[in-house]
PyMOL Python script that loads the backbone (N, CA, C, O; Angstrom):
from pymol import cmd

cmd.read_pdbstr("""\
ATOM      1  N   GLU A   1     -32.603  64.408  96.083  1.00  0.00           N
ATOM      2  CA  GLU A   1     -33.970  65.100  96.007  1.00  0.00           C
ATOM      3  C   GLU A   1     -34.180  64.376  95.347  1.00  0.00           C
ATOM      4  O   GLU A   1     -33.887  63.550  96.212  1.00  0.00           O
ATOM      5  N   ARG A   2     -34.497  63.654  94.363  1.00  0.00           N
ATOM      6  CA  ARG A   2     -35.759  62.452  93.668  1.00  0.00           C
ATOM      7  C   ARG A   2     -36.046  61.559  94.314  1.00  0.00           C
ATOM      8  O   ARG A   2     -36.849  60.792  93.783  1.00  0.00           O
ATOM      9  N   THR A   3     -35.521  61.168  95.867  1.00  0.00           N
ATOM     10  CA  THR A   3     -35.917  60.690  96.843  1.00  0.00           C
ATOM     11  C   THR A   3     -36.703  61.589  97.699  1.00  0.00           C
ATOM     12  O   THR A   3     -37.492  60.814  98.240  1.00  0.00           O
ATOM     13  N   ALA A   4     -36.789  61.996  97.851  1.00  0.00           N
ATOM     14  CA  ALA A   4     -37.090  63.251  98.266  1.00  0.00           C
ATOM     15  C   ALA A   4     -38.696  63.353  97.879  1.00  0.00           C
ATOM     16  O   ALA A   4     -39.732  63.333  98.543  1.00  0.00           O
ATOM     17  N   ARG A   5     -38.375  63.477  96.434  1.00  0.00           N
ATOM     18  CA  ARG A   5     -39.615  63.657  95.387  1.00  0.00           C
ATOM     19  C   ARG A   5     -40.335  62.586  95.412  1.00  0.00           C
ATOM     20  O   ARG A   5     -41.553  62.551  95.241  1.00  0.00           O
ATOM     21  N   ALA A   6     -39.747  61.831  95.587  1.00  0.00           N
ATOM     22  CA  ALA A   6     -40.737  60.035  95.399  1.00  0.00           C
ATOM     23  C   ALA A   6     -41.349  59.897  96.123  1.00  0.00           C
ATOM     24  O   ALA A   6     -42.420  59.344  95.874  1.00  0.00           O
ATOM     25  N   ASN A   7     -41.022  60.341  97.537  1.00  0.00           N
ATOM     26  CA  ASN A   7     -41.426  60.410  99.152  1.00  0.00           C
ATOM     27  C   ASN A   7     -42.492  60.932  98.948  1.00  0.00           C
ATOM     28  O   ASN A   7     -43.464  60.207  98.736  1.00  0.00           O
ATOM     29  N   LEU A   8     -42.633  62.433  98.952  1.00  0.00           N
ATOM     30  CA  LEU A   8     -43.398  63.351  98.930  1.00  0.00           C
ATOM     31  C   LEU A   8     -45.081  62.612  97.790  1.00  0.00           C
ATOM     32  O   LEU A   8     -46.239  62.360  98.123  1.00  0.00           O
ATOM     33  N   LYS A   9     -44.336  62.517  96.453  1.00  0.00           N
ATOM     34  CA  LYS A   9     -45.629  61.759  95.927  1.00  0.00           C
ATOM     35  C   LYS A   9     -46.634  60.322  96.218  1.00  0.00           C
ATOM     36  O   LYS A   9     -47.773  59.877  96.082  1.00  0.00           O
ATOM     37  N   ALA A  10     -45.652  60.093  96.577  1.00  0.00           N
ATOM     38  CA  ALA A  10     -46.245  58.941  97.556  1.00  0.00           C
ATOM     39  C   ALA A  10     -47.346  58.835  98.558  1.00  0.00           C
ATOM     40  O   ALA A  10     -48.289  58.047  98.612  1.00  0.00           O
ATOM     41  N   VAL A  11     -46.831  60.285  99.704  1.00  0.00           N
ATOM     42  CA  VAL A  11     -48.057  60.692 100.629  1.00  0.00           C
ATOM     43  C   VAL A  11     -49.091  61.127  99.713  1.00  0.00           C
ATOM     44  O   VAL A  11     -50.265  60.757  99.706  1.00  0.00           O
ATOM     45  N   ARG A  12     -48.363  62.188  98.726  1.00  0.00           N
ATOM     46  CA  ARG A  12     -50.256  62.772  98.476  1.00  0.00           C
ATOM     47  C   ARG A  12     -50.588  61.974  97.672  1.00  0.00           C
ATOM     48  O   ARG A  12     -51.606  62.379  97.111  1.00  0.00           O
ATOM     49  N   GLN A  13     -50.189  60.801  97.213  1.00  0.00           N
ATOM     50  CA  GLN A  13     -51.484  59.564  96.699  1.00  0.00           C
ATOM     51  C   GLN A  13     -52.066  58.883  98.056  1.00  0.00           C
ATOM     52  O   GLN A  13     -53.247  58.633  98.296  1.00  0.00           O
ATOM     53  N   ALA A  14     -51.119  58.688  98.745  1.00  0.00           N
ATOM     54  CA  ALA A  14     -51.686  57.665  99.916  1.00  0.00           C
ATOM     55  C   ALA A  14     -52.846  58.688 100.861  1.00  0.00           C
ATOM     56  O   ALA A  14     -53.749  58.123 101.477  1.00  0.00           O
ATOM     57  N   LYS A  15     -52.696  60.372 100.898  1.00  0.00           N
ATOM     58  CA  LYS A  15     -53.940  60.910 101.150  1.00  0.00           C
ATOM     59  C   LYS A  15     -54.446  61.343 100.690  1.00  0.00           C
ATOM     60  O   LYS A  15     -55.238  62.099 101.252  1.00  0.00           O
ATOM     61  N   GLN A  16     -54.419  61.211  98.886  1.00  0.00           N
ATOM     62  CA  GLN A  16     -55.304  61.376  98.319  1.00  0.00           C
ATOM     63  C   GLN A  16     -56.510  59.921  98.025  1.00  0.00           C
ATOM     64  O   GLN A  16     -57.699  60.225  97.930  1.00  0.00           O
ATOM     65  N   THR A  17     -56.173  58.643  97.919  1.00  0.00           N
ATOM     66  CA  THR A  17     -56.688  57.607  97.962  1.00  0.00           C
ATOM     67  C   THR A  17     -57.669  57.623  99.232  1.00  0.00           C
ATOM     68  O   THR A  17     -58.840  57.352  98.964  1.00  0.00           O
ATOM     69  N   ALA A  18     -57.244  58.018 101.147  1.00  0.00           N
ATOM     70  CA  ALA A  18     -57.879  57.630 101.528  1.00  0.00           C
ATOM     71  C   ALA A  18     -58.760  58.957 101.319  1.00  0.00           C
ATOM     72  O   ALA A  18     -59.879  58.471 101.486  1.00  0.00           O
ATOM     73  N   ARG A  19     -58.887  59.756 101.168  1.00  0.00           N
ATOM     74  CA  ARG A  19     -60.047  60.940 101.119  1.00  0.00           C
ATOM     75  C   ARG A  19     -60.867  60.590 100.113  1.00  0.00           C
ATOM     76  O   ARG A  19     -62.053  60.802 100.365  1.00  0.00           O
ATOM     77  N   LEU A  20     -60.589  60.026  98.838  1.00  0.00           N
ATOM     78  CA  LEU A  20     -61.551  59.414  98.035  1.00  0.00           C
ATOM     79  C   LEU A  20     -62.142  57.917  99.089  1.00  0.00           C
ATOM     80  O   LEU A  20     -63.271  57.762  98.623  1.00  0.00           O
ATOM     81  N   ALA A  21     -62.074  57.477  99.530  1.00  0.00           N
ATOM     82  CA  ALA A  21     -61.996  56.153  99.854  1.00  0.00           C
ATOM     83  C   ALA A  21     -63.279  56.658 101.226  1.00  0.00           C
ATOM     84  O   ALA A  21     -64.080  55.836 101.671  1.00  0.00           O
ATOM     85  N   THR A  22     -63.231  57.919 101.637  1.00  0.00           N
ATOM     86  CA  THR A  22     -64.223  58.111 102.725  1.00  0.00           C
ATOM     87  C   THR A  22     -65.438  59.406 101.949  1.00  0.00           C
ATOM     88  O   THR A  22     -66.397  59.944 102.501  1.00  0.00           O
ATOM     89  N   LEU A  23     -64.922  59.593 100.508  1.00  0.00           N
ATOM     90  CA  LEU A  23     -65.986  59.904  99.885  1.00  0.00           C
ATOM     91  C   LEU A  23     -67.301  58.947  99.432  1.00  0.00           C
ATOM     92  O   LEU A  23     -68.528  58.857  99.410  1.00  0.00           O
ATOM     93  N   ASP A  24     -66.119  58.359  99.114  1.00  0.00           N
ATOM     94  CA  ASP A  24     -67.466  56.928  98.541  1.00  0.00           C
ATOM     95  C   ASP A  24     -68.256  55.957  99.357  1.00  0.00           C
ATOM     96  O   ASP A  24     -68.950  55.051  98.895  1.00  0.00           O
ATOM     97  N   GLN A  25     -68.003  56.357 101.140  1.00  0.00           N
ATOM     98  CA  GLN A  25     -68.704  55.511 102.288  1.00  0.00           C
ATOM     99  C   GLN A  25     -69.201  56.688 102.551  1.00  0.00           C
ATOM    100  O   GLN A  25     -68.581  57.514 103.222  1.00  0.00           O
ATOM    101  N   PRO A  26     -70.759  56.967 101.891  1.00  0.00           N
ATOM    102  CA  PRO A  26     -71.256  57.820 102.783  1.00  0.00           C
ATOM    103  C   PRO A  26     -72.180  57.287 104.152  1.00  0.00           C
ATOM    104  O   PRO A  26     -72.688  56.166 104.195  1.00  0.00           O
ATOM    105  N   SER A  27     -72.283  58.212 105.150  1.00  0.00           N
ATOM    106  CA  SER A  27     -72.703  58.016 106.089  1.00  0.00           C
ATOM    107  C   SER A  27     -74.325  57.533 105.657  1.00  0.00           C
ATOM    108  O   SER A  27     -74.605  57.310 104.480  1.00  0.00           O
ATOM    109  N   GLN A  28     -75.103  57.435 106.504  1.00  0.00           N
ATOM    110  CA  GLN A  28     -76.525  56.901 106.672  1.00  0.00           C
ATOM    111  C   GLN A  28     -77.164  58.049 106.452  1.00  0.00           C
ATOM    112  O   GLN A  28     -77.807  58.057 105.403  1.00  0.00           O
ATOM    113  N   GLU A  29     -77.217  59.411 107.348  1.00  0.00           N
ATOM    114  CA  GLU A  29     -77.664  60.479 106.479  1.00  0.00           C
ATOM    115  C   GLU A  29     -77.512  61.246 105.448  1.00  0.00           C
ATOM    116  O   GLU A  29     -78.431  61.865 104.912  1.00  0.00           O
ATOM    117  N   GLU A  30     -75.832  61.264 104.949  1.00  0.00           N
ATOM    118  CA  GLU A  30     -75.998  61.381 103.328  1.00  0.00           C
ATOM    119  C   GLU A  30     -76.421  60.369 102.744  1.00  0.00           C
ATOM    120  O   GLU A  30     -76.114  60.264 101.556  1.00  0.00           O
ATOM    121  N   GLU A  31     -77.091  59.510 103.246  1.00  0.00           N
ATOM    122  CA  GLU A  31     -77.821  58.456 101.741  1.00  0.00           C
ATOM    123  C   GLU A  31     -79.003  58.801 101.975  1.00  0.00           C
ATOM    124  O   GLU A  31     -79.723  57.963 101.433  1.00  0.00           O
ATOM    125  N   GLU A  32     -79.648  59.617 102.513  1.00  0.00           N
ATOM    126  CA  GLU A  32     -81.082  59.822 102.945  1.00  0.00           C
ATOM    127  C   GLU A  32     -80.968  61.092 101.836  1.00  0.00           C
ATOM    128  O   GLU A  32     -81.629  61.037 100.799  1.00  0.00           O
ATOM    129  N   ASP A  33     -79.982  62.374 102.157  1.00  0.00           N
ATOM    130  CA  ASP A  33     -80.187  63.727 101.413  1.00  0.00           C
ATOM    131  C   ASP A  33     -79.162  63.185  99.950  1.00  0.00           C
ATOM    132  O   ASP A  33     -78.411  62.271  99.608  1.00  0.00           O
ATOM    133  N   ILE A  34     -79.643  64.212  99.543  1.00  0.00           N
ATOM    134  CA  ILE A  34     -79.059  64.297  98.008  1.00  0.00           C
ATOM    135  C   ILE A  34     -76.865  65.157  98.035  1.00  0.00           C
ATOM    136  O   ILE A  34     -76.288  66.233  97.875  1.00  0.00           O
ATOM    137  N   TYR A  35     -76.728  64.516  98.172  1.00  0.00           N
ATOM    138  CA  TYR A  35     -75.450  64.342  98.408  1.00  0.00           C
ATOM    139  C   TYR A  35     -74.517  64.659  96.670  1.00  0.00           C
ATOM    140  O   TYR A  35     -74.527  63.907  95.694  1.00  0.00           O
ATOM    141  N   SER A  36     -73.773  66.072  96.821  1.00  0.00           N
ATOM    142  CA  SER A  36     -72.341  65.854  95.869  1.00  0.00           C
ATOM    143  C   SER A  36     -71.724  66.606  95.996  1.00  0.00           C
ATOM    144  O   SER A  36     -71.993  67.801  96.122  1.00  0.00           O
ATOM    145  N   PRO A  37     -70.178  65.794  95.995  1.00  0.00           N
ATOM    146  CA  PRO A  37     -68.877  66.707  96.690  1.00  0.00           C
ATOM    147  C   PRO A  37     -68.695  67.935  96.041  1.00  0.00           C
ATOM    148  O   PRO A  37     -68.186  68.839  96.704  1.00  0.00           O
ATOM    149  N   TYR A  38     -69.160  68.251  94.321  1.00  0.00           N
ATOM    150  CA  TYR A  38     -68.779  69.041  93.703  1.00  0.00           C
ATOM    151  C   TYR A  38     -69.917  70.525  94.196  1.00  0.00           C
ATOM    152  O   TYR A  38     -69.850  71.736  93.982  1.00  0.00           O
ATOM    153  N   ILE A  39     -70.397  70.089  94.556  1.00  0.00           N
ATOM    154  CA  ILE A  39     -71.651  70.925  95.179  1.00  0.00           C
ATOM    155  C   ILE A  39     -71.189  72.085  96.223  1.00  0.00           C
ATOM    156  O   ILE A  39     -71.638  73.206  96.462  1.00  0.00           O
ATOM    157  N   LEU A  40     -70.225  71.418  96.681  1.00  0.00           N
ATOM    158  CA  LEU A  40     -69.558  71.859  97.937  1.00  0.00           C
ATOM    159  C   LEU A  40     -68.372  72.640  97.827  1.00  0.00           C
ATOM    160  O   LEU A  40     -67.896  73.505  98.562  1.00  0.00           O
ATOM    161  N   GLU A  41     -67.983  72.123  96.694  1.00  0.00           N
ATOM    162  CA  GLU A  41     -66.728  72.568  96.014  1.00  0.00           C
ATOM    163  C   GLU A  41     -66.901  73.767  95.537  1.00  0.00           C
ATOM    164  O   GLU A  41     -66.065  74.668  95.607  1.00  0.00           O
ATOM    165  N   GLU A  42     -67.915  73.837  95.063  1.00  0.00           N
ATOM    166  CA  GLU A  42     -68.420  75.475  94.767  1.00  0.00           C
ATOM    167  C   GLU A  42     -68.762  75.946  94.944  1.00  0.00           C
ATOM    168  O   GLU A  42     -68.876  76.783  94.049  1.00  0.00           O
ATOM    169  N   GLU A  43     -69.362  76.233  96.020  1.00  0.00           N
ATOM    170  CA  GLU A  43     -69.918  76.987  97.454  1.00  0.00           C
ATOM    171  C   GLU A  43     -68.619  77.465  98.016  1.00  0.00           C
ATOM    172  O   GLU A  43     -68.388  78.663  98.177  1.00  0.00           O
ATOM    173  N   HIS A  44     -67.546  76.258  98.394  1.00  0.00           N
ATOM    174  CA  HIS A  44     -66.283  76.655  99.107  1.00  0.00           C
ATOM    175  C   HIS A  44     -65.407  78.208  97.934  1.00  0.00           C
ATOM    176  O   HIS A  44     -64.715  79.155  98.308  1.00  0.00           O
ATOM    177  N   ILE A  45     -65.684  77.977  97.109  1.00  0.00           N
ATOM    178  CA  ILE A  45     -64.790  78.340  96.101  1.00  0.00           C
ATOM    179  C   ILE A  45     -65.415  79.988  96.220  1.00  0.00           C
ATOM    180  O   ILE A  45     -64.812  80.976  96.638  1.00  0.00           O
ATOM    181  N   GLU A  46     -67.104  79.880  95.600  1.00  0.00           N
ATOM    182  CA  GLU A  46     -67.964  81.021  95.836  1.00  0.00           C
ATOM    183  C   GLU A  46     -67.490  82.201  97.379  1.00  0.00           C
ATOM    184  O   GLU A  46     -67.480  83.432  97.371  1.00  0.00           O
ATOM    185  N   MET A  47     -67.157  81.280  98.524  1.00  0.00           N
ATOM    186  CA  MET A  47     -66.862  82.236  99.658  1.00  0.00           C
ATOM    187  C   MET A  47     -65.319  82.145 100.016  1.00  0.00           C
ATOM    188  O   MET A  47     -64.858  82.277 101.150  1.00  0.00           O
ATOM    189  N   THR A  48     -64.640  81.910  98.924  1.00  0.00           N
ATOM    190  CA  THR A  48     -63.400  82.460  99.155  1.00  0.00           C
ATOM    191  C   THR A  48     -63.361  83.574  98.331  1.00  0.00           C
ATOM    192  O   THR A  48     -62.598  84.428  98.784  1.00  0.00           O
ATOM    193  N   GLU A  49     -64.053  83.977  96.992  1.00  0.00           N
ATOM    194  CA  GLU A  49     -63.944  84.670  95.889  1.00  0.00           C
ATOM    195  C   GLU A  49     -64.761  85.995  96.656  1.00  0.00           C
ATOM    196  O   GLU A  49     -64.282  87.117  96.493  1.00  0.00           O
ATOM    197  N   ALA A  50     -65.922  85.838  97.440  1.00  0.00           N
ATOM    198  CA  ALA A  50     -66.336  86.763  98.045  1.00  0.00           C
ATOM    199  C   ALA A  50     -65.697  87.400  99.343  1.00  0.00           C
ATOM    200  O   ALA A  50     -65.967  88.530  99.748  1.00  0.00           O
ATOM    201  N   ASN A  51     -64.856  86.564  99.910  1.00  0.00           N
ATOM    202  CA  ASN A  51     -63.722  87.196 101.358  1.00  0.00           C
ATOM    203  C   ASN A  51     -62.376  88.030 100.693  1.00  0.00           C
ATOM    204  O   ASN A  51     -61.673  88.925 101.161  1.00  0.00           O
ATOM    205  N   SER A  52     -62.355  87.307  99.377  1.00  0.00           N
ATOM    206  CA  SER A  52     -60.890  88.353  99.305  1.00  0.00           C
ATOM    207  C   SER A  52     -60.661  89.573  98.591  1.00  0.00           C
ATOM    208  O   SER A  52     -60.961  89.827  97.424  1.00  0.00           O
ATOM    209  N   PRO A  53     -59.984  90.431  99.597  1.00  0.00           N
ATOM    210  CA  PRO A  53     -60.011  91.693  99.120  1.00  0.00           C
ATOM    211  C   PRO A  53     -60.111  92.275  97.649  1.00  0.00           C
ATOM    212  O   PRO A  53     -59.717  91.397  96.881  1.00  0.00           O
ATOM    213  N   PRO A  54     -60.351  93.003  97.209  1.00  0.00           N
ATOM    214  CA  PRO A  54     -59.831  93.897  95.958  1.00  0.00           C
ATOM    215  C   PRO A  54     -58.209  94.171  95.582  1.00  0.00           C
ATOM    216  O   PRO A  54     -57.286  94.255  96.391  1.00  0.00           O
ATOM    217  N   PRO A  55     -58.150  94.267  94.353  1.00  0.00           N
ATOM    218  CA  PRO A  55     -56.965  94.867  94.411  1.00  0.00           C
ATOM    219  C   PRO A  55     -56.162  96.182  94.279  1.00  0.00           C
ATOM    220  O   PRO A  55     -56.547  96.896  93.354  1.00  0.00           O
ATOM    221  N   PRO A  56     -55.411  96.524  94.810  1.00  0.00           N
ATOM    222  CA  PRO A  56     -54.915  97.724  95.145  1.00  0.00           C
ATOM    223  C   PRO A  56     -54.687  98.481  93.837  1.00  0.00           C
ATOM    224  O   PRO A  56     -53.989  98.137  92.883  1.00  0.00           O
ATOM    225  N   MET A  57     -55.550  99.776  94.022  1.00  0.00           N
ATOM    226  CA  MET A  57     -55.696 100.829  92.592  1.00  0.00           C
ATOM    227  C   MET A  57     -54.112 100.989  92.654  1.00  0.00           C
ATOM    228  O   MET A  57     -53.223 101.078  93.502  1.00  0.00           O
ATOM    229  N   ARG A  58     -54.301 100.971  90.977  1.00  0.00           N
ATOM    230  CA  ARG A  58     -52.589 101.563  90.530  1.00  0.00           C
ATOM    231  C   ARG A  58     -52.491 102.444  89.478  1.00  0.00           C
ATOM    232  O   ARG A  58     -52.508 101.985  88.336  1.00  0.00           O
ATOM    233  N   THR A  59     -52.367 103.918  89.704  1.00  0.00           N
ATOM    234  CA  THR A  59     -52.320 104.547  88.602  1.00  0.00           C
ATOM    235  C   THR A  59     -50.957 105.159  87.850  1.00  0.00           C
ATOM    236  O   THR A  59     -49.908 105.243  88.489  1.00  0.00           O
ATOM    237  N   LEU A  60     -51.044 105.610  86.360  1.00  0.00           N
ATOM    238  CA  LEU A  60     -49.842 105.260  85.775  1.00  0.00           C
ATOM    239  C   LEU A  60     -49.331 106.565  86.545  1.00  0.00           C
ATOM    240  O   LEU A  60     -50.176 107.329  86.079  1.00  0.00           O
ATOM    241  N   GLY A  61     -48.542 107.397  87.406  1.00  0.00           N
ATOM    242  CA  GLY A  61     -47.756 107.762  88.357  1.00  0.00           C
ATOM    243  C   GLY A  61     -47.795 106.841  89.302  1.00  0.00           C
ATOM    244  O   GLY A  61     -47.870 107.611  90.259  1.00  0.00           O
ATOM    245  N   ASP A  62     -47.801 106.022  89.668  1.00  0.00           N
ATOM    246  CA  ASP A  62     -47.115 105.059  90.619  1.00  0.00           C
ATOM    247  C   ASP A  62     -46.099 104.636  89.952  1.00  0.00           C
ATOM    248  O   ASP A  62     -45.063 105.120  90.407  1.00  0.00           O
ATOM    249  N   TYR A  63     -45.904 103.831  88.925  1.00  0.00           N
ATOM    250  CA  TYR A  63     -45.201 103.072  88.070  1.00  0.00           C
ATOM    251  C   TYR A  63     -43.247 103.773  87.886  1.00  0.00           C
ATOM    252  O   TYR A  63     -42.190 103.218  87.585  1.00  0.00           O
ATOM    253  N   GLY A  64     -43.656 105.323  88.290  1.00  0.00           N
ATOM    254  CA  GLY A  64     -42.361 105.966  88.107  1.00  0.00           C
ATOM    255  C   GLY A  64     -42.075 106.091  88.426  1.00  0.00           C
ATOM    256  O   GLY A  64     -40.937 106.454  88.130  1.00  0.00           O
ATOM    257  N   GLN A  65     -42.666 106.036  90.139  1.00  0.00           N
ATOM    258  CA  GLN A  65     -41.592 106.346  91.373  1.00  0.00           C
ATOM    259  C   GLN A  65     -41.081 105.396  92.100  1.00  0.00           C
ATOM    260  O   GLN A  65     -41.443 104.232  92.271  1.00  0.00           O
ATOM    261  N   ARG A  66     -40.066 106.095  92.580  1.00  0.00           N
ATOM    262  CA  ARG A  66     -38.928 105.244  93.820  1.00  0.00           C
ATOM    263  C   ARG A  66     -40.267 105.229  95.460  1.00  0.00           C
ATOM    264  O   ARG A  66     -41.261 105.912  95.707  1.00  0.00           O
ATOM    265  N   ASN A  67     -39.689 104.286  96.079  1.00  0.00           N
ATOM    266  CA  ASN A  67     -39.937 104.363  97.750  1.00  0.00           C
ATOM    267  C   ASN A  67     -40.063 104.911  98.266  1.00  0.00           C
ATOM    268  O   ASN A  67     -40.712 104.529  99.240  1.00  0.00           O
ATOM    269  N   ASP A  68     -39.622 106.425  98.260  1.00  0.00           N
ATOM    270  CA  ASP A  68     -39.516 107.380  99.012  1.00  0.00           C
ATOM    271  C   ASP A  68     -39.977 108.495  98.461  1.00  0.00           C
ATOM    272  O   ASP A  68     -39.786 109.604  98.961  1.00  0.00           O
ATOM    273  N   GLY A  69     -40.801 108.238  97.089  1.00  0.00           N
ATOM    274  CA  GLY A  69     -41.708 109.392  96.608  1.00  0.00           C
ATOM    275  C   GLY A  69     -40.522 110.547  95.666  1.00  0.00           C
ATOM    276  O   GLY A  69     -40.931 111.708  95.649  1.00  0.00           O
ATOM    277  N   GLU A  70     -39.512 110.371  95.119  1.00  0.00           N
ATOM    278  CA  GLU A  70     -38.759 111.038  94.068  1.00  0.00           C
ATOM    279  C   GLU A  70     -39.088 109.967  93.020  1.00  0.00           C
ATOM    280  O   GLU A  70     -39.309 108.795  93.324  1.00  0.00           O
ATOM    281  N   ILE A  71     -39.109 110.468  91.697  1.00  0.00           N
ATOM    282  CA  ILE A  71     -39.248 110.240  90.396  1.00  0.00           C
ATOM    283  C   ILE A  71     -37.728 109.526  89.833  1.00  0.00           C
ATOM    284  O   ILE A  71     -36.603 110.026  89.809  1.00  0.00           O
ATOM    285  N   ALA A  72     -38.074 108.531  89.520  1.00  0.00           N
ATOM    286  CA  ALA A  72     -36.928 107.182  88.903  1.00  0.00           C
ATOM    287  C   ALA A  72     -36.601 107.653  87.407  1.00  0.00           C
ATOM    288  O   ALA A  72     -35.857 106.978  86.696  1.00  0.00           O
TER     289      ALA A  72
END
""", "prot")
cmd.dss("prot")
cmd.show_as("cartoon", "prot")
cmd.util.cbc("prot")
cmd.orient("prot")
């Protein structure tokens, strides 16, 4: 189990360093534009929050009932 965790950690770190290396080398188009990875992350967070459905409404009567509708 320790070996598996160590292997997963090594893979995670390798992916992270590869991702950071690609972010550090912007293309010519990105050099001309103002580019910030933080802005893109914030936009992604806002999109996921906007697409999530609202939580189900619970009333006090829901807590005392079983699955078949009988009172507990």
